[in-house]
C-alpha positions in Angstrom: 21.5 2.1 -49.6 20.7 5.3 -49.1 22.2 7.6 -51.5 24.7 9.9 -49.5 24.4 13.0 -51.2 20.9 13.0 -50.4 21.8 13.5 -46.7 25.0 15.8 -47.6 24.2 19.7 -46.7 26.3 21.0 -49.7 25.2 19.4 -53.3 26.9 20.1 -56.4 25.3 20.0 -60.2 26.5 20.3 -63.4 24.8 22.4 -65.6 27.2 22.1 -69.0 30.8 23.6 -67.6 28.5 25.5 -65.1 29.4 23.8 -61.1 26.2 24.9 -59.2 26.8 24.3 -55.1 23.7 24.3 -52.8 24.1 24.7 -49.5 21.3 22.8 -47.9 21.6 23.2 -44.0 18.2 23.5 -43.2 16.4 25.7 -41.4 18.2 28.8 -42.9 21.6 27.2 -43.8 23.9 28.2 -41.0 27.5 27.8 -41.7 27.7 24.5 -39.4 31.4 22.6 -39.6 29.8 20.2 -41.8 28.9 22.4 -44.3 32.2 24.3 -44.3 34.3 20.9 -44.3 32.2 19.9 -47.7 32.4 23.4 -49.1 36.4 23.5 -49.0 36.3 20.2 -50.5 34.0 21.2 -53.2 36.2 24.4 -53.6 39.6 22.4 -53.5 38.3 20.3 -56.3 37.5 22.9 -58.7 40.6 24.9 -58.3 42.4 22.3 -59.6 39.3 21.7 -62.8 39.5 23.2 -65.5 36.8 21.5 -67.4 34.6 24.0 -64.8 34.2 27.2 -66.4 32.1 29.0 -63.7 30.6 28.3 -60.3 27.2 29.6 -58.9 27.0 29.4 -54.8 23.1 29.1 -53.8 21.3 28.2 -50.6 18.2 26.1 -50.8 14.6 26.6 -49.8 14.2 30.4 -48.3 18.0 31.6 -47.6 21.6 31.6 -49.1 23.4 31.4 -45.6 21.6 33.4 -42.5 24.6 33.0 -40.8 27.1 31.0 -38.5 25.8 28.1 -36.5 25.4 30.1 -33.3 25.8 26.7 -30.9 29.5 26.6 -32.6 30.1 30.0 -30.9 30.8 28.2 -26.9 32.3 25.1 -28.1 36.3 25.3 -28.9 36.8 26.2 -32.5 35.7 23.5 -34.9 38.0 23.4 -38.6 38.0 23.7 -40.9 37.0 28.1 -40.7 34.9 29.8 -42.8 38.4 32.1 -44.0 39.3 28.5 -44.3 37.4 28.0 -47.1 37.3 31.8 -48.6 40.8 31.4 -49.4 40.7 28.4 -50.8 37.6 30.3 -53.3 40.0 32.6 -54.0 42.3 30.7 -55.3 39.7 29.4 -57.9 40.3 30.5 -61.2 36.5 30.0 -62.9 34.3 33.5 -61.7 31.9 32.5 -58.7 28.5 33.7 -58.5 26.5 34.1 -55.3 22.5 33.5 -56.3 20.7 35.4 -53.1 17.5 34.5 -51.7 16.5 35.5 -48.7 18.9 35.9 -46.5 22.8 36.6 -46.6 23.8 37.6 -43.2 27.0 37.6 -41.2 28.8 34.4 -42.8 26.5 34.2 -45.5 27.3 38.1 -46.8 31.1 37.3 -45.9 30.7 34.2 -48.2 29.1 35.8 -51.2 31.5 38.9 -50.8 34.5 36.7 -51.7 32.2 35.6 -54.8 33.3 37.5 -58.1 29.7 38.7 -58.5 26.4 38.6 -56.5 22.9 38.2 -57.8 19.9 38.6 -55.6 16.1 38.3 -55.4 13.8 41.1 -54.8 13.0 39.2 -50.9 17.1 39.3 -50.4 18.3 40.6 -47.1 22.1 41.3 -46.7 23.7 42.4 -43.6 26.7 41.8 -40.9 25.2 41.8 -38.0 28.0 40.3 -35.6 27.7 43.6 -33.1 25.1 42.2 -31.7 26.4 39.0 -31.0 29.5 41.1 -29.2 31.7 39.9 -32.2 32.7 41.1 -35.3 32.9 39.8 -39.1 35.8 37.1 -38.7 35.8 36.4 -42.4 36.8 39.1 -44.0 33.6 40.9 -44.0 35.4 44.4 -42.3 37.9 44.9 -45.6 36.0 43.5 -48.2 32.9 45.7 -47.2 34.7 49.0 -47.8 35.9 48.4 -51.4 32.6 48.3 -52.3 31.0 50.8 -50.3 33.4 52.8 -49.1 34.9 53.8 -45.4 32.1 55.7 -44.2 29.5 53.6 -45.2 31.4 50.1 -44.1 31.1 51.5 -40.5 27.5 52.1 -40.5 26.6 49.2 -41.5 29.0 47.0 -39.8 28.7 48.9 -36.3 24.9 48.8 -36.2 24.8 45.3 -37.3 21.9 46.5 -40.1 20.4 44.5 -42.2 20.0 45.9 -46.1 16.9 45.2 -48.3 18.2 43.7 -51.9 16.9 47.7 -53.5 19.5 49.5 -51.1 21.8 46.7 -51.4 21.9 47.3 -55.4 21.9 51.3 -54.9 25.0 50.4 -52.5 26.9 48.0 -54.7 26.7 44.8 -52.4 24.6 43.3 -55.1 25.7 43.4 -59.1 22.0 42.6 -59.5 18.1 42.3 -58.7 16.3 40.2 -60.2 12.8 38.6 -60.8 11.9 35.4 -60.7 14.3 32.2 -61.0 17.5 34.1 -59.8 19.5 30.8 -60.2 19.1 30.6 -63.6 19.9 34.5 -63.5 23.3 33.5 -61.9 23.7 31.5 -64.7 23.8 33.9 -67.5 25.6 36.0 -65.2 28.4 34.1 -66.7 28.2 35.1 -69.9 29.7 39.1 -68.8 31.5 37.7 -65.7 35.3 37.5 -65.2 37.4 37.1 -61.8 36.7 40.4 -59.9 38.7 39.5 -56.5 37.5 42.5 -53.8 40.3 41.4 -52.3 42.5 43.0 -55.1 40.4 46.2 -54.9 41.4 49.3 -54.0 38.8 51.0 -51.0 37.2 54.6 -52.9 38.4 57.4 -51.3 36.3 58.8 -48.8 35.4 62.1 -47.0 37.8 62.7 -44.0 34.3 64.0 -41.8 32.5 61.4 -43.1 34.4 58.7 -41.7 34.8 60.1 -38.6 31.2 61.6 -37.9 29.9 57.8 -38.8 32.5 56.4 -36.3 31.3 59.4 -33.7 27.9 58.6 -34.3 28.7 54.7 -34.3 30.7 54.6 -30.8 27.6 57.0 -28.8 25.5 54.2 -29.9 27.3 50.8 -29.4 26.9 52.2 -25.5 29.8 50.5 -24.1 29.8 47.1 -26.8 33.9 46.7 -27.0 32.9 45.0 -30.5 31.7 48.0 -32.5 35.2 49.9 -31.4 36.9 47.6 -32.7 35.1 47.2 -36.1 35.8 50.7 -36.8 39.1 50.4 -36.2 39.3 47.7 -38.8 36.9 49.5 -41.6 39.5 51.9 -41.1 42.2 49.8 -41.9 40.9 48.4 -45.0 41.9 51.6 -47.3 45.9 51.8 -45.2 46.7 48.3 -44.3 47.7 45.3 -46.7 44.4 42.9 -47.4 46.4 39.8 -45.9 48.0 42.1 -42.7 44.8 43.3 -42.2 42.3 40.2 -42.2 45.2 38.3 -40.2 44.2 41.1 -37.6 40.5 40.4 -38.1 40.0 37.1 -37.6 42.6 37.5 -34.3 40.2 40.1 -33.0 37.3 38.0 -34.1 39.0 35.2 -31.7 39.5 37.2 -28.6 36.1 38.9 -28.7 34.4 35.4 -29.3 35.1 34.3 -25.6 34.5 37.9 -24.0 32.0 37.9 -21.3 30.5 40.7 -24.0 29.7 38.0 -26.3 28.6 35.4 -24.1 26.0 37.6 -22.8 24.5 39.0 -25.8 24.6 34.7 -27.0 22.4 34.6 -24.2 19.6 36.9 -25.4 20.3 35.5 -29.0 19.1 32.0 -27.3 16.8 33.8 -24.8 14.6 35.2 -27.7 13.9 31.6 -29.0 13.4 29.7 -25.9 10.9 32.4 -25.2 8.5 31.0 -27.8 8.4 27.9 -26.1 5.0 28.5 -24.4 3.3 25.9 -22.2 0.0 24.5 -22.9 -0.4 26.1 -26.7 1.4 23.2 -28.2 -0.5 22.7 -31.4 -2.7 25.6 -30.8 -3.0 27.7 -34.4 -3.0 31.5 -34.7 -6.1 33.1 -35.5 -6.2 34.7 -38.8 -5.7 38.2 -38.9 -6.5 40.4 -41.8 -7.7 43.3 -39.8 -6.9 45.1 -37.0 -8.3 47.8 -34.9 -6.6 50.2 -32.2 -9.4 52.2 -29.7 -7.4 55.4 -28.6 -4.9 57.1 -30.7 -2.8 58.8 -28.0 0.7 58.3 -27.5 0.6 54.7 -27.4 -2.3 54.0 -29.6 -0.7 55.9 -32.7 2.8 53.8 -32.2 0.5 50.5 -32.0 -0.8 51.8 -35.3 2.1 52.5 -36.9 3.5 48.9 -35.5 0.6 47.4 -37.5 0.5 49.2 -40.5 4.3 48.8 -41.3 3.6 45.3 -40.9 1.2 45.6 -44.1 -2.0 45.1 -42.1 -4.7 47.4 -42.8 -5.9 49.3 -39.2 -9.2 51.1 -38.2 -7.9 53.6 -35.2 -11.2 54.9 -33.3 -11.0 57.5 -31.0 -14.0 59.2 -28.4 -15.0 62.2 -30.8 -14.3 63.4 -34.4 -12.2 65.9 -32.8 -10.0 63.4 -31.2 -9.5 61.7 -34.2 -8.0 64.1 -36.6 -5.8 64.3 -33.9 -4.9 61.1 -33.8 -4.2 61.3 -37.2 -1.8 64.0 -37.3 -0.2 62.0 -34.8 0.7 59.1 -37.0 1.2 61.3 -39.9 4.3 62.7 -37.4 5.6 59.9 -36.6 5.7 59.2 -40.1 7.2 62.4 -41.2 9.7 62.2 -38.6 10.5 58.6 -40.0 11.4 59.9 -43.6 13.0 63.3 -42.3 15.6 60.4 -40.4 16.2 58.8 -44.3 15.1 55.5 -42.7 12.0 55.4 -45.2 11.1 56.9 -48.3 7.9 59.8 -48.7 6.8 57.0 -51.0 6.6 54.1 -48.9 5.6 56.2 -45.8 2.4 57.2 -47.5 1.7 53.7 -48.5 2.1 52.9 -44.8 0.0 55.6 -43.6 -2.9 54.4 -46.1 -3.1 51.7 -44.4 -4.9 53.0 -41.2 -8.4 54.5 -40.9 -9.2 57.3 -38.5 -12.7 57.9 -36.8 -15.0 58.0 -34.3 -17.8 55.6 -35.2 -17.3 52.3 -33.1 -19.2 50.2 -35.5 -15.4 50.1 -37.5 -14.5 48.1 -35.3 -17.2 45.5 -36.0 -15.1 43.6 -38.6 -11.9 43.6 -37.3 -9.7 40.7 -36.2 -8.1 41.9 -33.0 -8.6 45.0 -31.3 -6.4 46.7 -29.4 -7.5 49.1 -26.8 -5.3 51.8 -25.6 -7.2 53.9 -23.5 -6.5 55.7 -20.2 -4.7 54.1 -17.7 -8.1 53.6 -15.1 -10.0 50.7 -14.0 -13.2 51.6 -15.1 -12.3 53.5 -18.5 -11.3 49.6 -19.5 -13.8 48.2 -17.9 -16.5 50.7 -19.9 -14.4 50.4 -23.5 -14.5 46.4 -23.1 -18.3 46.5 -22.1 -18.6 48.3 -25.4 -16.7 46.5 -27.4 -18.4 42.9 -26.6 -21.3 44.4 -28.0 -19.7 45.1 -31.2 -16.7 43.5 -32.0 -17.9 40.3 -34.1 -17.8 36.3 -32.8 -13.7 35.3 -32.6 -12.4 38.4 -32.3 -9.4 39.1 -30.3 -9.8 41.6 -27.6 -6.5 42.8 -26.6 -5.7 45.6 -23.4 -2.4 47.7 -23.8 -2.8 47.9 -19.9 0.7 48.3 -18.3 -0.2 47.5 -14.4 -4.2 46.5 -14.3 -5.8 43.1 -13.9 -6.1 41.3 -17.7 -8.4 39.0 -16.0 -10.8 41.6 -14.6 -10.9 42.9 -17.5 -12.0 39.8 -19.5 -14.5 39.2 -17.3 -16.5 42.9 -18.5 -17.3 40.9 -21.5 -19.3 37.5 -22.5 -15.8 35.9 -24.0 -13.4 36.0 -21.4 -11.4 32.7 -23.4 -10.6 36.1 -26.0 -8.9 38.4 -24.3 -5.2 38.9 -23.5 -2.8 41.8 -22.9 -0.4 43.2 -25.1 2.1 45.7 -23.6 3.4 47.4 -26.0 6.5 49.7 -24.5 6.4 53.4 -25.8 7.2 54.5 -28.5 5.0 51.2 -29.7 6.8 51.3 -33.2 10.2 51.0 -32.2 10.4 49.4 -29.2 10.9 45.6 -29.6 9.5 44.1 -26.2 6.0 42.9 -26.1 4.6 41.7 -23.1 1.6 39.0 -23.8 -0.1 38.8 -20.6 -2.3 35.3 -20.6 -5.1 35.6 -18.4 -6.2 33.0 -16.7 -9.2 32.4 -19.3 -7.5 33.2 -22.3 -7.4 30.7 -24.8 -4.6 28.9 -26.0 -5.1 29.9 -30.1 -5.5 33.7 -28.7 -2.1 32.9 -27.1 -0.7 31.7 -30.2 -2.1 34.6 -31.9 -0.5 37.3 -30.0 3.2 35.6 -30.5 2.5 35.1 -33.8 1.4 38.6 -34.0 4.3 40.0 -32.4 6.8 37.7 -35.0 4.9 39.4 -37.7 6.0 42.9 -36.8 8.8 42.8 -35.5 8.6 42.4 -31.6 10.1 40.1 -28.9 7.6 38.5 -27.4 7.3 37.7 -23.3 4.4 35.9 -21.7 3.7 37.2 -18.2 1.5 36.2 -16.1 -1.0 38.4 -13.9 0.1 40.3 -11.2 0.1 44.0 -10.6 2.7 45.2 -13.0 3.3 42.0 -14.8 7.1 41.2 -15.1 8.7 44.5 -16.3 6.6 47.1 -14.2 6.8 45.1 -11.4 10.7 44.6 -11.0 11.1 48.4 -12.8 8.6 49.6 -9.7 11.4 47.9 -7.5 14.0 49.3 -8.9 12.9 52.8 -9.0 12.3 52.7 -5.3 15.0 51.8 -4.2 16.7 54.0 -5.9 14.2 56.6 -4.7 15.6 55.4 -1.1 19.2 56.2 -2.0 18.5 59.6 -3.5 16.5 60.1 0.4 19.5 58.9 1.8 22.0 61.0 0.7 22.6 60.5 -3.4 21.1 63.5 -5.9 19.2 62.6 -8.5 22.0 62.8 -11.1 24.5 61.1 -8.7 22.3 57.9 -9.6 21.5 58.1 -13.1 25.3 58.9 -13.9 26.0 55.5 -11.9 23.7 53.7 -13.8 24.5 55.2 -17.4 28.1 54.2 -16.8 26.9 50.4 -15.6 25.3 50.8 -19.4 21.8 51.9 -19.3 20.0 54.0 -21.9 19.1 56.5 -19.3 19.1 56.4 -15.5 15.5 56.2 -13.8 15.3 59.9 -12.6 15.7 60.8 -16.7 13.6 58.1 -17.4 10.5 59.8 -15.2 11.6 62.6 -16.7 10.9 61.8 -20.4 7.9 59.7 -19.6 6.1 62.3 -17.2 6.0 62.8 -13.4 2.5 62.9 -13.1 1.4 59.3 -14.4 3.5 57.6 -11.7 1.7 60.4 -9.5 -2.0 59.4 -11.3 -0.5 55.4 -10.2 0.5 55.9 -6.6 -2.5 58.3 -5.7 -4.2 54.9 -6.7 -3.1 52.4 -4.9 -2.8 54.6 -2.0 -5.5 53.2 0.5 -3.8 50.1 -0.4 -0.4 50.5 0.7 1.3 49.2 3.1 1.9 51.5 6.3 4.9 49.3 7.2 6.8 49.9 3.8 8.8 53.2 3.3 7.8 55.5 1.1 9.3 58.4 -0.3 7.3 62.0 -1.1 9.9 63.6 -3.0 8.3 62.3 -6.2 4.7 63.8 -4.8 6.1 67.2 -3.8 7.4 67.4 -6.9 4.2 67.0 -9.0 2.7 69.1 -6.1 5.0 72.3 -7.9 3.6 71.7 -11.3 7.0 69.8 -12.1 5.9 66.6 -14.3 9.3 66.8 -16.8 10.4 67.6 -20.0 6.9 68.4 -21.0 6.7 71.3 -18.5 10.9 71.6 -18.6 11.4 70.8 -15.0 10.9 67.6 -13.0 14.2 66.0 -11.5 15.9 68.1 -13.8 15.5 71.5 -15.3 14.9 71.8 -19.4 16.3 75.3 -20.4 15.0 76.1 -24.2 18.1 75.1 -26.3 20.0 73.0 -23.8 21.0 69.6 -25.2 21.0 67.8 -21.7 19.7 68.1 -18.8 20.0 69.9 -15.9 20.8 69.4 -12.0 18.3 72.3 -10.3 19.3 73.9 -6.9 15.5 74.4 -5.9 15.0 69.8 -6.4 18.1 69.8 -3.9 16.5 71.9 -1.5 13.6 69.5 -1.2 15.1 66.8 -1.0 17.6 67.6 1.7 14.1 69.1 3.6 12.7 66.1 2.6 15.4 63.8 4.5 15.4 65.9 7.2 11.8 65.6 7.4 11.9 61.6 7.5 15.2 62.5 10.1 17.5 61.1 7.7 21.5 61.9 8.2 22.4 62.2 4.8 25.2 60.2 3.9 27.8 59.8 0.6 26.5 57.1 -1.5 28.8 55.5 -4.2 28.6 54.5 -7.7 29.4 51.1 -6.8 26.3 51.0 -4.5 24.2 52.6 -6.2 24.9 49.8 -9.1 25.2 47.1 -6.8 22.0 48.0 -5.2 20.0 48.6 -8.7 21.2 45.0 -9.8 20.2 43.9 -6.5 16.6 44.9 -6.2 15.8 43.9 -9.5 17.2 40.0 -9.3 15.4 40.1 -5.9 11.6 41.2 -7.2 12.5 38.7 -10.7 13.4 35.8 -8.1 10.0 36.5 -6.6 8.4 36.6 -9.9 10.0 33.3 -10.7 8.8 31.5 -7.3 4.9 33.2 -8.5 4.7 31.6 -11.8 4.3 35.1 -13.5 7.5 34.8 -15.5 8.2 31.4 -17.2 12.3 31.6 -16.9 14.8 33.6 -15.9 16.1 34.3 -19.1 12.6 36.1 -20.1 13.3 38.7 -17.2 16.3 39.5 -19.1 15.0 39.6 -22.4 12.2 42.1 -20.9 15.0 43.8 -19.3 17.5 44.3 -22.2 14.3 45.2 -24.8 12.3 47.2 -23.0 13.9 49.1 -19.8 17.0 49.5 -21.4 19.5 47.1 -19.2 22.8 46.9 -21.2 22.6 44.2 -23.7 26.3 43.7 -23.4 25.4 42.2 -20.0 22.8 39.8 -20.7 20.3 41.1 -18.5 20.0 41.3 -14.5 19.5 37.5 -14.0 22.7 36.5 -16.4 24.3 39.7 -14.8 23.7 38.3 -11.3 25.0 34.8 -12.0 28.0 36.4 -13.7 28.4 38.3 -10.6 27.9 35.0 -8.1 24.5 34.7 -6.1 26.3 34.4 -3.5 27.4 38.0 -3.2 24.4 39.1 -5.2 22.5 37.7 -2.1 24.6 40.3 0.2 23.6 43.1 -1.4 19.9 42.8 -0.9 20.8 41.2 2.7 23.1 45.2 3.4 19.3 46.6 1.2 17.1 44.7 3.4 19.0 46.2 6.3 18.8 49.8 4.9 15.6 50.1 3.4 13.2 47.8 5.8 10.2 46.0 4.9 9.6 45.0 1.3 12.8 44.9 0.5 13.0 41.3 2.2 15.4 38.4 0.2 13.5 36.7 -2.2 13.2 32.6 -0.4 14.7 31.7 -4.1 17.6 33.6 -4.2 18.4 32.6 -0.8 18.1 28.7 -2.2 20.3 29.1 -5.4 22.6 31.0 -3.2 23.1 28.8 -0.7 23.6 25.4 -2.9 26.1 27.3 -5.5 23.8 27.5 -8.1 22.4 30.1 -10.5 19.5 30.9 -12.8 20.5 29.0 -15.4 20.6 26.2 -14.0 17.3 26.8 -12.4 16.0 27.4 -15.8 17.7 24.4 -17.0 16.3 22.0 -14.3 12.7 23.0 -14.9 12.9 22.3 -18.6 13.8 18.8 -18.1 
């Protein structure tokens, strides 16, 4: 007969009078109902067992407990709850020591905080990232953490959902010891000095009131409308003034209310979308190629950020520029990135120096000869890209992966400049490349499965969210963004002001509106693109020339102090410019347009409709594999509010019939090029959704 204990997600081992409780629920020891049920039974037994003098709580494999079983979030509540387990742990007379290896996140950290002591391995990571899923810690995390780190730090950690490495966790008091070697043995040795130390009975340390207010203010600003953050702040504040039992009841009620909120459902959608995006047709069984040395051609803003992203992941990087002077400038640019990170307190100067030392700079292309991966980040001009790849083809070793960072151009045409198109792919980073999470991986017609698999492996290694795209002008993100921006320009020509559009979209939850984004990135970049496409532009399509007029006046955005807005020295925010208003009015008059009032609601509906309509065309063409991939692109690369789940999820929530009506109105106002997508029409008329369309294709 099979041993029931062998399949149990919780194992109990006795070492003398010490009980070792091991959670074994691969792959990450999630706190599923089965785990909670067995933990509850075990601790009930220990509470009445006077022969057991100490308990060690550990996780099997690479992790302690990486959090809740997210799949349960969309189900009715399954008993017992984690608070039920922790309540019984608190009744145990024996000291309980958590032996933390790998991740102790969310409910995993709450479980560890319910122990009397915490011993961690050097690779341990702890944190309460629940707000990233639109919820709050629901098993005492908002009450126990402040009792260790204080109110201000707890607000900063919980509201950002920040993960803390072992060394920092030790300095904050979140763990009591960090040990090399066998963390389980170290936890057992801890009983020599361990007594009961229930955090529920510990007072919150006094905190500076201004520090608390500062932490709360910064957290609310960074939250950009996620309700869970505000609720988490309220609860952390209560830890210092409300009895523990009352506060945890309030915490649990708040958790349950947020669990079923629209925002939490949207964020769970993005959570699962990330995992689904890794399932790419045609690469089953393909193994990533070895990657020990990377290289970047070009050390401008994008190339420098890419080099930092690679070095941060532990890779040595060779950066090659066109000449020695440009190489020196690139070196200074990368050094400046690290200096800013250190100044912001996100990295020690020693760690920054170590990462910077991994990057070499020069103008000798022979440095590329041994690279396993070469990423081109030169000027966005096809002739420049083709010449770069011809030259690279003659130098790179056989089997090296050759990537272009182009944001619009045809990757197949670039690949054809080499004798090895199977080794070429697009790696479209977003600026700043060391910060932005999105990486569009562009699959050419000849890209081999192992090269594509290598691109996905690279994304994981450098902490990016990868989405595979097919080839078209602008791939997934920029093609949709261009359609959206074009419609926003139509509204400005029709009667809105740039600040009206930006304000409406920021109110919707965007990080920035399109005109503020344009000023930030530089109007001259889009101007160059428009001039390049002028000869092939369909004359039937409405064309707004306002941005061209601004560029002709030398108004290139923030870098020139004026663009769509003015940027006076010392001003914290952009300022609307009467000169721009006069120019807009003149352009409207030249086109024979009688300007009208445009409401925030119309702006928001037009923005969503334009994105969804173009996205539906992209899905039908096979450029994107699934609607959820598009949501990932916009949530991670274009500032779309994550608490709305991305444009496709938001469209499903609104109802595709209503979205189609908005698109039909858009088409009536904008004309050629704004036609409703056949797929959108089909789904709306069938009463279906993009989620159902994705599910049907997955079968």
